[in-house]
MITIDREN-719849 format. One line per field, with one value per atom (N, C-alpha, C): residue in three letters; x, y, z; atom name. Coordinates in Angstrom, 3 decimals. Example, Ala and Ser with C-alpha at 12.3 -4.5 7.8 and 13.67 -1.06 7.14 Angstrom:
type <- ALA ALA ALA SER SER SER
east <- 13.190 12.300 13.200 12.850 13.670 12.900
north <- -5.690 -4.500 -3.300 -2.250 -1.060 0.030
up <- 7.800 7.800 7.800 7.080 7.140 7.870
atom <- N CA C N CA C
END
This chain:
type <- VAL VAL VAL TYR TYR TYR CYS CYS CYS ASP ASP ASP PRO PRO PRO THR THR THR LEU LEU LEU ARG ARG ARG SER SER SER TYR TYR TYR ALA ALA ALA GLY GLY GLY GLU GLU GLU GLU GLU GLU LEU LEU LEU ASN ASN ASN GLY GLY GLY PHE PHE PHE TYR TYR TYR LEU LEU LEU TYR TYR TYR ASP ASP ASP ASP ASP ASP GLN GLN GLN GLY GLY GLY VAL VAL VAL LYS LYS LYS ALA ALA ALA ARG ARG ARG ARG ARG ARG VAL VAL VAL ASP ASP ASP VAL VAL VAL VAL VAL VAL LYS LYS LYS ASP ASP ASP GLY GLY GLY ILE ILE ILE LEU LEU LEU ARG ARG ARG GLU GLU GLU PHE PHE PHE LEU LEU LEU MET MET MET SER SER SER ARG ARG ARG VAL VAL VAL PRO PRO PRO LEU LEU LEU ASP ASP ASP GLY GLY GLY PHE PHE PHE PRO PRO PRO HIS HIS HIS SER SER SER ASN ASN ASN GLY GLY GLY HIS HIS HIS GLY GLY GLY ARG ARG ARG THR THR THR ALA ALA ALA GLY GLY GLY GLY GLY GLY GLY GLY GLY ASP ASP ASP PRO PRO PRO VAL VAL VAL SER SER SER ARG ARG ARG GLN GLN GLN SER SER SER ASN ASN ASN LEU LEU LEU VAL VAL VAL VAL VAL VAL GLU GLU GLU THR THR THR THR THR THR ALA ALA ALA PRO PRO PRO HIS HIS HIS THR THR THR GLU GLU GLU ALA ALA ALA GLU GLU GLU LEU LEU LEU ARG ARG ARG SER SER SER MET MET MET LEU LEU LEU ILE ILE ILE GLU GLU GLU GLU GLU GLU ALA ALA ALA LYS LYS LYS LYS LYS LYS GLN GLN GLN GLY GLY GLY LYS LYS LYS GLU GLU GLU TYR TYR TYR GLY GLY GLY TYR TYR TYR TYR TYR TYR PHE PHE PHE LYS LYS LYS GLU GLU GLU VAL VAL VAL THR THR THR SER SER SER GLY GLY GLY PHE PHE PHE THR THR THR LEU LEU LEU THR THR THR GLY GLY GLY GLU GLU GLU GLY GLY GLY GLY GLY GLY SER SER SER LEU LEU LEU ASN ASN ASN SER SER SER PHE PHE PHE ASN ASN ASN VAL VAL VAL THR THR THR PRO PRO PRO LEU LEU LEU GLU GLU GLU VAL VAL VAL TYR TYR TYR ARG ARG ARG ILE ILE ILE TYR TYR TYR VAL VAL VAL ASP ASP ASP GLY GLY GLY ARG ARG ARG PRO PRO PRO ASP ASP ASP GLU GLU GLU LEU LEU LEU VAL VAL VAL ARG ARG ARG GLY GLY GLY VAL VAL VAL ASP ASP ASP LEU LEU LEU ILE ILE ILE GLY GLY GLY THR THR THR PRO PRO PRO LEU LEU LEU SER SER SER MET MET MET PHE PHE PHE SER SER SER ASN ASN ASN ILE ILE ILE VAL VAL VAL CYS CYS CYS GLY GLY GLY GLY GLY GLY ASP ASP ASP ALA ALA ALA PRO PRO PRO SER SER SER VAL VAL VAL PHE PHE PHE THR THR THR GLY GLY GLY GLU GLU GLU CYS CYS CYS GLY GLY GLY ALA ALA ALA GLU GLU GLU SER SER SER GLY GLY GLY TRP TRP TRP VAL VAL VAL PRO PRO PRO VAL VAL VAL THR THR THR ALA ALA ALA SER SER SER SER SER SER PRO PRO PRO MET MET MET ILE ILE ILE LEU LEU LEU VAL VAL VAL ASN ASN ASN LYS LYS LYS ILE ILE ILE GLU GLU GLU THR THR THR GLN GLN GLN ARG ARG ARG ARG ARG ARG GLN GLN GLN LYS LYS LYS SER SER SER ARG ARG ARG ASP ASP ASP LEU LEU LEU PRO PRO PRO PRO PRO PRO ILE ILE ILE LEU LEU LEU PRO PRO PRO ALA ALA ALA PRO PRO PRO GLN GLN GLN ASN ASN ASN LYS LYS LYS
east <- 0.862 0.000 0.899 0.750 1.573 0.758 1.223 0.643 1.687 1.332 2.295 1.640 1.848 1.247 1.919 3.046 3.736 3.186 2.276 1.673 0.590 0.716 -0.313 -1.391 -1.016 -1.981 -1.588 -2.572 -2.346 -3.434 -3.039 -3.978 -4.819 -4.193 -4.884 -5.835 -5.824 -6.742 -5.952 -6.475 -5.891 -6.199 -5.214 -5.358 -5.647 -6.482 -6.947 -6.038 -5.182 -4.349 -2.950 -2.751 -1.408 -1.064 0.155 0.720 2.234 2.954 4.413 4.905 4.175 4.512 3.216 3.327 2.125 1.830 0.817 0.380 1.240 2.325 3.317 4.654 4.640 5.839 6.831 6.446 7.337 7.168 8.280 8.230 7.525 6.603 5.835 6.730 6.455 7.186 6.324 6.712 6.013 6.317 5.282 5.428 4.901 5.789 5.370 4.813 3.503 2.853 2.903 2.487 2.528 3.323 4.309 5.132 5.282 5.008 5.049 4.156 3.027 2.059 2.399 3.431 3.871 3.783 3.206 3.139 4.546 4.980 6.348 6.447 5.464 5.587 4.199 4.136 2.899 2.947 1.784 1.723 1.953 2.912 3.348 3.221 2.784 2.895 4.139 4.215 5.342 5.178 4.016 3.823 4.452 5.478 6.206 5.463 5.812 5.393 6.641 6.471 7.588 8.153 9.395 10.034 9.897 9.073 8.868 8.944 10.138 10.291 10.116 10.045 10.053 8.803 8.423 7.324 7.738 6.790 7.056 6.141 5.720 5.000 3.522 2.889 1.459 0.683 1.193 0.447 -0.494 -1.800 -2.752 -3.916 -4.493 -5.642 -6.449 -7.682 -8.523 -8.810 -8.575 -8.785 -7.637 -7.962 -6.921 -6.755 -7.223 -7.107 -5.700 -5.484 -4.179 -3.992 -2.892 -2.662 -2.428 -2.944 -2.687 -2.322 -1.808 -1.395 -2.627 -2.595 -3.751 -3.312 -4.252 -4.053 -3.794 -3.103 -2.929 -3.461 -2.564 -2.950 -2.614 -3.635 -3.452 -3.518 -2.502 -2.437 -2.203 -3.035 -2.868 -2.440 -1.341 -0.824 -0.475 -0.421 -0.036 1.012 1.926 2.956 2.483 1.292 0.754 -0.694 -0.943 -2.317 -3.055 -4.386 -5.259 -6.324 -6.818 -7.905 -9.213 -10.225 -11.524 -12.128 -11.942 -12.467 -11.790 -10.488 -9.765 -10.238 -10.462 -10.932 -12.330 -13.165 -14.508 -14.431 -13.576 -13.414 -12.865 -11.923 -11.349 -12.381 -13.289 -14.366 -15.275 -15.639 -16.512 -15.831 -14.557 -13.825 -13.702 -13.492 -13.390 -14.724 -15.824 -17.147 -17.440 -17.073 -17.249 -16.445 -15.210 -14.336 -14.913 -15.583 -16.174 -17.589 -18.077 -19.421 -20.519 -20.234 -21.223 -21.953 -23.197 -24.015 -23.597 -23.057 -22.681 -21.608 -21.001 -20.104 -20.622 -20.171 -20.616 -19.616 -20.173 -19.372 -19.816 -18.970 -19.247 -18.682 -19.555 -19.095 -18.763 -19.544 -19.323 -19.738 -18.928 -19.249 -19.276 -19.968 -20.109 -19.330 -19.266 -18.623 -18.429 -17.895 -17.713 -17.135 -16.974 -16.354 -15.696 -14.759 -14.083 -14.235 -14.221 -14.241 -12.961 -12.194 -10.938 -10.942 -10.225 -10.187 -9.139 -8.999 -8.034 -8.763 -8.021 -8.593 -9.610 -9.444 -10.334 -11.528 -11.705 -12.830 -12.592 -13.667 -13.602 -13.118 -12.174 -11.789 -12.568 -13.364 -14.235 -14.436 -15.005 -15.311 -16.677 -17.255 -18.547 -18.486 -18.740 -18.696 -20.089 -20.530 -21.857 -21.746 -22.173 -22.080 -23.244 -22.996 -24.041 -24.589 -23.717 -24.108 -23.454 -24.279 -23.790 -24.525 -23.782 -24.380 -23.989 -24.902 -24.556 -24.061 -22.881 -22.318 -22.496 -23.389 -23.725 -22.702 -22.414 -21.395 -21.934 -23.273 -23.847 -24.116 -23.671 -23.818 -25.079 -25.945 -27.132 -26.738 -27.622 -27.314 -27.050 -26.218 -25.928 -27.215 -27.321 -28.516 -28.176 -28.884 -28.676 -29.157 -28.358 -28.684 -28.876 -29.929 -30.215 -30.114 -29.737 -29.780 -28.755 -27.519 -26.486 -25.278 -24.683 -23.455 -22.333 -21.129 -19.921 -19.322 -19.168 -18.651 -17.494 -16.837 -15.790 -14.766 -13.727 -12.590 -11.391 -10.614 -9.541 -8.543 -8.023 -7.000 -7.539 -8.791 -9.404 -9.559 -10.022 -10.198 -8.851 -7.845 -6.529 -5.995 -6.189 -5.635 -6.372 -7.557 -8.334 -8.204 -7.352 -7.137 -6.332 -6.843 -6.185 -5.305 -5.847 -5.091 -5.816 -5.209 -5.761 -5.843 -6.565 -6.771 -5.705 -5.944 -4.954 -5.393 -6.544 -7.063 -7.396 -6.555 -6.824 -7.995 -8.752 -9.811 -9.404 -9.805 -9.411 -10.656 -10.597 -11.704 -11.221 -11.855 -11.432 -12.508 -12.076 -13.054 -12.375 -13.023 -12.495 -12.585 -11.662 -11.630 -11.807 -12.722 -12.990 -12.408 -11.833 -11.301 -11.246 -10.528 -10.527 -9.895 -9.085 -8.477 -9.234 -10.473 -11.298 -11.311 -11.898 -12.014 -10.877 -10.102 -8.974 -9.171 -8.709 -8.849 -7.921 -8.456 -7.690 -8.090 -7.274 -7.583 -7.160 -7.924 -7.557 -7.650 -6.677 -6.684 -6.393 -7.188 -7.006 -7.538 -6.934 -7.550 -8.655 -9.360 -10.335 -9.623 -10.230 -9.584 -10.462 -9.848 -10.549 -10.284 -11.370 -11.281 -12.018 -11.422 -12.038 -13.068 -13.217 -14.239 -14.610 -15.921 -16.385 -17.533 -17.851 -19.017 -19.948 -21.237 -22.222 -23.333 -24.084 -25.268 -26.319 -27.585 -28.675 -28.616 -28.758 -28.700 -29.892 -29.631 -30.694 -31.641 -32.936 -33.943 -34.590 -34.898 -35.615 -37.076 -37.583 -38.972 -39.871 -39.345 -40.156 -41.157 -42.412 -43.452 -43.725 -43.910 -44.205 -45.587 -45.804 -47.102 -48.180 -49.408 -50.517 -50.946 -50.983 -51.409 -50.209 -50.197 -49.104 -49.159 -48.046 -47.989 -48.881 -49.582 -50.448 -49.604 -50.160 -49.454 -49.760 -48.727 -48.922 -49.508 -50.474 -51.092 -50.765
north <- -1.180 0.000 1.231 2.051 3.261 4.437 5.643 6.875 7.589 7.930 8.553 9.717 10.953 12.113 12.465 11.833 12.127 11.302 10.368 9.566 10.374 10.471 11.142 10.164 8.898 7.906 6.542 5.636 4.285 3.393 2.224 1.254 1.889 2.798 3.428 4.537 4.983 6.029 7.250 8.441 9.668 9.762 10.228 10.257 11.672 11.752 13.026 13.583 12.724 13.158 13.569 13.960 14.349 15.773 15.957 17.283 17.145 18.232 18.220 18.685 19.631 20.122 20.179 19.841 19.902 21.337 21.546 22.895 23.534 22.864 23.456 23.648 23.505 23.734 22.595 21.409 20.252 19.446 19.032 18.280 16.946 16.628 15.396 14.190 13.079 11.838 10.640 9.485 8.249 7.845 7.371 6.887 5.453 4.505 3.109 2.938 3.011 2.975 1.565 0.572 -0.831 -1.610 -2.358 -3.171 -4.559 -5.582 -6.975 -7.188 -6.476 -6.641 -5.927 -5.089 -4.410 -2.897 -2.194 -0.733 -0.168 0.596 1.105 2.606 3.374 4.819 5.449 6.708 7.461 8.542 8.982 10.191 11.377 12.240 13.283 14.675 15.622 17.047 17.562 18.871 19.427 19.245 18.730 18.431 17.070 17.000 15.740 14.766 13.491 12.441 11.805 11.129 10.437 9.389 9.553 8.641 9.049 10.052 10.535 12.067 12.622 14.061 14.943 14.356 15.169 14.929 15.955 15.840 14.976 14.244 13.518 13.997 15.262 15.877 15.589 15.374 15.083 16.048 17.263 18.299 18.992 18.806 19.289 20.025 20.958 21.701 22.202 22.584 23.232 24.637 25.631 27.001 27.472 28.213 28.789 28.107 26.858 26.161 25.678 25.208 24.669 23.299 23.088 21.784 20.692 19.514 18.330 17.192 16.112 14.979 14.321 14.177 13.679 12.730 11.935 11.022 11.793 11.139 11.672 10.636 9.876 8.727 7.456 6.787 5.574 4.348 3.496 2.311 1.073 0.050 -1.252 -2.254 -2.945 -3.941 -5.219 -6.332 -7.608 -8.280 -9.009 -9.739 -11.120 -11.526 -12.849 -12.694 -12.147 -11.890 -13.157 -13.123 -14.223 -13.700 -14.564 -14.185 -14.109 -13.487 -13.385 -14.771 -15.684 -17.048 -17.757 -17.545 -18.160 -17.586 -16.280 -15.653 -16.150 -16.350 -16.869 -18.276 -19.119 -20.479 -20.442 -19.533 -19.410 -18.907 -18.013 -17.525 -18.679 -19.512 -20.651 -21.621 -21.901 -22.813 -22.239 -20.928 -20.288 -20.359 -20.133 -20.217 -21.636 -22.638 -24.034 -24.324 -23.848 -24.094 -23.492 -22.348 -21.684 -22.180 -23.128 -23.648 -22.688 -21.786 -20.796 -21.287 -20.822 -21.196 -20.439 -19.251 -18.421 -17.422 -16.790 -15.670 -14.473 -13.283 -12.063 -11.654 -11.241 -10.705 -9.263 -8.315 -6.894 -6.527 -6.493 -6.302 -4.857 -3.930 -2.515 -1.677 -0.656 0.256 1.676 2.554 3.925 4.926 4.721 5.699 5.091 5.888 5.436 6.552 6.275 7.260 6.534 7.229 6.700 7.688 7.166 7.976 7.702 8.753 8.599 9.532 9.148 9.995 9.529 10.289 9.989 9.875 9.446 9.387 8.288 7.194 6.062 6.028 7.049 7.025 5.988 5.476 4.360 4.811 4.055 4.224 3.202 3.670 2.758 3.260 2.390 2.780 2.240 2.845 2.432 2.595 1.507 1.521 1.236 2.027 1.877 1.148 -0.108 -0.857 -0.534 -0.714 -0.616 -1.981 -2.991 -4.315 -5.374 -6.169 -7.196 -8.501 -9.610 -10.926 -11.888 -12.821 -13.980 -15.078 -15.622 -16.720 -17.991 -18.878 -20.061 -21.173 -21.886 -22.941 -24.204 -24.355 -25.575 -25.463 -24.378 -24.244 -23.557 -23.112 -22.371 -21.085 -20.546 -19.286 -18.153 -17.223 -16.067 -15.294 -14.749 -14.023 -12.561 -11.662 -10.230 -9.813 -9.022 -8.553 -7.043 -6.557 -5.122 -4.583 -3.317 -2.623 -3.074 -3.414 -3.846 -2.927 -2.549 -1.752 -2.596 -2.335 -2.971 -2.056 -2.560 -1.739 -2.473 -1.786 -2.452 -1.476 -2.030 -1.254 -1.567 -0.562 -0.775 -1.863 -1.862 -2.840 -4.265 -4.441 -5.759 -6.221 -5.333 -5.684 -5.994 -5.184 -5.416 -6.792 -7.196 -8.471 -9.664 -9.426 -10.518 -10.627 -9.816 -9.896 -11.151 -11.954 -13.202 -13.003 -12.405 -12.205 -11.185 -10.862 -9.867 -10.373 -9.613 -9.998 -9.467 -9.677 -9.316 -8.152 -7.528 -6.438 -5.240 -4.204 -3.045 -2.214 -1.660 -0.700 0.653 1.713 3.067 3.845 4.449 5.236 6.674 7.610 9.003 9.854 10.770 11.627 12.640 12.944 13.891 13.289 13.697 13.225 14.415 14.293 15.382 15.118 16.135 16.058 17.474 17.640 18.942 20.047 19.688 20.712 20.873 20.371 20.574 19.375 19.587 18.535 18.656 17.572 17.579 16.465 16.669 15.639 14.455 13.247 12.034 10.942 9.904 8.701 7.491 6.420 5.157 4.049 3.144 2.018 0.741 -0.291 -1.564 -2.677 -3.847 -5.004 -5.559 -6.556 -7.263 -7.921 -7.916 -8.427 -9.488 -10.584 -11.636 -11.450 -11.360 -11.171 -12.321 -12.903 -14.090 -13.761 -12.479 -12.088 -10.633 -10.352 -8.983 -8.706 -7.421 -7.003 -6.238 -6.491 -5.782 -5.253 -4.310 -3.819 -3.423 -3.425 -3.021 -1.522 -1.116 0.300 1.039 2.212 3.007 3.514 3.392 3.842 5.125 5.972 7.195 6.864 7.428 7.195 8.380 9.314 10.448 9.981 10.338 9.974 11.135 10.848 11.942 12.524 13.792 14.410 13.792 13.730 13.165 14.104 15.406 16.426 17.253 17.721 18.601 19.946 20.635 21.952 22.924 23.843 24.813 25.754 26.128 27.022 28.466 29.288 30.728 31.381 32.245 32.950 34.435
up <- 0.000 0.000 0.000 -1.026 -1.076 -1.586 -1.243 -1.754 -2.599 -3.831 -4.732 -5.470 -4.980 -5.647 -6.966 -7.296 -8.555 -9.715 -9.440 -10.507 -11.218 -12.536 -13.331 -13.798 -13.997 -14.446 -13.890 -13.837 -13.330 -13.897 -14.382 -14.967 -16.065 -16.830 -17.946 -17.574 -16.302 -15.839 -15.363 -15.662 -15.130 -13.633 -12.857 -11.405 -10.907 -9.888 -9.348 -8.267 -7.699 -6.572 -6.961 -8.219 -8.687 -8.259 -7.759 -7.535 -7.383 -7.613 -7.522 -6.161 -5.538 -4.204 -3.392 -2.100 -1.275 -0.870 -0.054 0.298 1.380 1.763 2.660 1.949 0.612 -0.182 -0.171 0.311 0.357 -0.933 -1.506 -2.761 -2.553 -3.465 -3.366 -3.632 -2.932 -3.184 -2.795 -3.336 -3.003 -1.562 -0.863 0.504 0.559 0.860 1.029 2.437 2.561 3.870 4.459 3.667 4.086 3.058 3.520 2.622 3.225 2.414 2.880 4.098 4.116 5.192 6.483 6.487 7.710 7.512 8.492 8.458 8.578 7.550 7.511 7.777 7.295 7.336 7.356 7.811 7.819 6.744 6.290 5.475 6.403 6.039 6.965 6.357 7.195 6.898 7.645 7.850 8.609 10.119 10.550 11.969 12.263 13.121 13.318 14.230 14.083 14.998 15.599 16.712 17.338 16.380 15.986 15.050 13.603 13.322 11.955 11.984 12.029 12.269 11.042 9.835 8.628 7.781 7.027 6.088 4.893 4.329 3.090 1.961 2.070 0.965 0.919 2.085 2.097 2.995 3.194 3.895 2.918 3.092 2.086 2.752 2.002 2.482 1.299 1.561 0.568 1.055 0.219 0.656 1.534 2.575 3.418 4.756 4.894 6.166 6.444 7.670 8.035 7.387 6.647 6.026 7.069 6.800 7.618 6.673 7.234 6.404 5.779 4.454 3.712 2.609 2.147 1.024 -0.262 -1.207 -2.562 -3.550 -4.186 -4.997 -4.220 -3.701 -2.901 -3.816 -3.741 -4.598 -3.738 -3.967 -3.315 -4.382 -4.141 -5.076 -4.324 -5.052 -4.464 -5.334 -4.687 -5.428 -5.850 -5.392 -5.743 -6.173 -7.372 -7.810 -8.218 -8.058 -8.455 -9.406 -10.277 -11.163 -10.384 -10.977 -10.316 -10.076 -11.047 -10.878 -9.714 -9.576 -8.457 -7.122 -7.069 -5.835 -5.471 -6.464 -6.200 -5.600 -6.168 -5.631 -4.214 -3.951 -2.616 -1.615 -2.072 -1.203 -0.795 -1.751 -1.455 -0.493 -0.712 0.175 1.575 1.676 2.995 3.721 3.006 3.626 4.101 3.304 3.722 4.979 5.012 6.168 7.441 7.303 8.471 8.768 7.967 8.190 7.799 6.868 6.435 5.182 5.060 3.903 2.649 2.835 1.689 2.120 1.121 1.339 0.556 0.903 0.234 -0.851 -1.988 -3.090 -3.314 -2.929 -3.151 -4.517 -5.510 -6.891 -7.201 -6.645 -6.936 -5.740 -5.428 -4.334 -4.873 -4.155 -4.632 -3.784 -2.458 -1.593 -0.213 0.685 2.057 2.904 4.181 5.065 6.232 6.860 8.040 9.184 10.396 11.614 12.367 12.618 13.349 14.543 15.582 16.767 17.753 18.813 19.862 21.199 22.201 23.540 23.723 22.997 23.179 22.255 21.401 20.473 19.390 18.834 17.897 16.530 15.943 14.554 13.736 12.787 12.058 10.634 9.795 8.425 8.044 7.008 6.474 4.958 4.232 2.775 2.240 1.262 0.672 -0.665 -0.745 -2.001 -2.943 -4.231 -5.228 -5.625 -5.604 -6.083 -5.199 -4.510 -3.580 -3.870 -3.812 -4.043 -2.930 -2.638 -1.828 -2.763 -2.470 -3.241 -2.414 -2.819 -2.035 -2.257 -1.182 -1.256 -1.908 -1.997 -2.569 -4.065 -4.678 -6.121 -6.583 -5.653 -6.050 -6.779 -7.630 -8.317 -7.327 -7.727 -6.885 -6.610 -5.395 -4.981 -4.721 -5.393 -5.201 -3.815 -3.115 -1.770 -1.810 -1.194 -1.165 0.265 0.358 1.641 2.650 2.200 3.123 2.990 4.117 4.152 4.722 4.242 4.770 5.820 7.038 8.138 8.814 9.749 10.509 11.042 11.634 12.113 11.226 10.830 9.851 10.230 11.455 11.821 11.769 12.184 12.126 10.683 9.823 8.418 7.758 8.011 7.410 7.778 9.030 9.489 8.883 8.281 7.706 6.189 5.580 4.135 3.814 2.883 2.499 1.271 0.222 -1.009 -1.875 -3.024 -3.923 -5.344 -6.175 -7.555 -8.495 -9.795 -10.809 -11.685 -11.381 -12.213 -11.339 -11.326 -10.469 -10.975 -10.030 -10.336 -9.766 -10.437 -10.046 -9.622 -8.442 -7.885 -7.712 -8.385 -8.361 -7.704 -6.836 -6.177 -5.286 -4.159 -3.188 -1.794 -0.939 0.443 1.368 2.319 3.242 4.619 5.226 6.592 7.145 8.271 8.932 8.094 7.093 6.232 4.919 4.857 3.673 2.745 1.567 0.564 -0.443 -0.601 -1.537 -2.561 -3.801 -4.832 -4.562 -4.684 -4.415 -5.408 -5.453 -6.215 -5.391 -5.483 -4.843 -5.882 -5.870 -6.801 -6.038 -6.306 -5.634 -6.521 -6.458 -7.099 -6.212 -6.711 -5.891 -4.717 -3.530 -2.324 -1.678 -1.275 -0.533 0.953 1.732 3.176 3.855 4.895 5.506 6.585 6.932 7.911 7.677 7.599 7.420 8.372 8.529 9.290 8.356 8.474 7.670 8.566 8.029 8.735 7.707 8.157 7.279 7.061 5.822 5.500 6.083 6.632 7.221 6.147 6.407 5.457 5.943 5.004 5.341 5.654 6.745 7.131 6.764 5.994 5.560 4.510 4.693 3.746 2.795 1.510 0.565 0.854 0.558 0.805 -0.093 0.444 -0.315 -1.425 -1.109 -2.093 -2.522 -3.756 -4.197 -3.478 -3.448 -2.823 -3.596 -2.884 -3.585 -4.445 -5.577 -6.494 -6.157 -6.249 -6.005 -7.257 -7.044 -8.181 -8.104
atom <- N CA C N CA C N CA C N CA C N CA C N CA C N CA C N CA C N CA C N CA C N CA C N CA C N CA C N CA C N CA C N CA C N CA C N CA C N CA C N CA C N CA C N CA C N CA C N CA C N CA C N CA C N CA C N CA C N CA C N CA C N CA C N CA C N CA C N CA C N CA C N CA C N CA C N CA C N CA C N CA C N CA C N CA C N CA C N CA C N CA C N CA C N CA C N CA C N CA C N CA C N CA C N CA C N CA C N CA C N CA C N CA C N CA C N CA C N CA C N CA C N CA C N CA C N CA C N CA C N CA C N CA C N CA C N CA C N CA C N CA C N CA C N CA C N CA C N CA C N CA C N CA C N CA C N CA C N CA C N CA C N CA C N CA C N CA C N CA C N CA C N CA C N CA C N CA C N CA C N CA C N CA C N CA C N CA C N CA C N CA C N CA C N CA C N CA C N CA C N CA C N CA C N CA C N CA C N CA C N CA C N CA C N CA C N CA C N CA C N CA C N CA C N CA C N CA C N CA C N CA C N CA C N CA C N CA C N CA C N CA C N CA C N CA C N CA C N CA C N CA C N CA C N CA C N CA C N CA C N CA C N CA C N CA C N CA C N CA C N CA C N CA C N CA C N CA C N CA C N CA C N CA C N CA C N CA C N CA C N CA C N CA C N CA C N CA C N CA C N CA C N CA C N CA C N CA C N CA C N CA C N CA C N CA C N CA C N CA C N CA C N CA C N CA C N CA C N CA C N CA C N CA C N CA C N CA C N CA C N CA C N CA C N CA C N CA C N CA C N CA C N CA C N CA C N CA C N CA C N CA C N CA C N CA C N CA C N CA C N CA C N CA C N CA C N CA C N CA C N CA C N CA C N CA C N CA C N CA C N CA C N CA C N CA C N CA C N CA C N CA C N CA C N CA C N CA C N CA C N CA C N CA C N CA C N CA C N CA C N CA C N CA C N CA C N CA C N CA C N CA C N CA C N CA C
END
C-alpha cells in the first residue's frame, strides 16, 4: 500500500491526486505505507510524529485552512495476484471451512467514510455498495442482496485480508477532513477477506405528501 502524488496515471486512468509540491511547499514523493504486510511509514505534513520528524509531501488543504497529512494517490498492489475465478473459488472454500451457507461478493461500491479519533474514540469505516451478491457454497445461483453496508474497524479488516486480484480498479473523487475537501484517487484489485461485518442500510422514514404543494397565483 503506497501513496504517490507524482503519478499522473495508473492502470490506464488519469489520477486526481497528482501534484508536484504539497500545500506546505514540500516536494511530493512516493510513501510506502505498508510493505510486505507491515506498516512502515505514515503520510506526513510538517507536523512531526515520534520517530517521523520530517514531512514527506502530504500536507494538504482546501482554501486557506491549516494543512494536515492527507491522502494523494493511494495504490494497493499484491505480489501474488489471483484471477476473479480463483478468488470466487477461494471464497466458497473459505465459507465451507467456516461452516457458512454463503459468502458475500461486493461487486461494486459507490462511496464510504471513516471515523478517526483519539482518547479512546472508535476508529471505524462504512462503505456503501451498489451491487452485492450472496455466493452459495452448494452451487445455487448467486442471490442479489439489497440494503447492506460494509462496516468495521480498519486494523481488524486489514488483518483478515487473504489475497488480492490481478485487475486493479481506479476510484477518483475527493476526500474530506478537517483541512477541507482535496482531490484524491484510490486504486485496488479485488480483495478476498475471511471475515467482514455488515449492517442493514438506514432507510428514510419520511413519507411523501398526499397532495401537491399549492401554487402561487
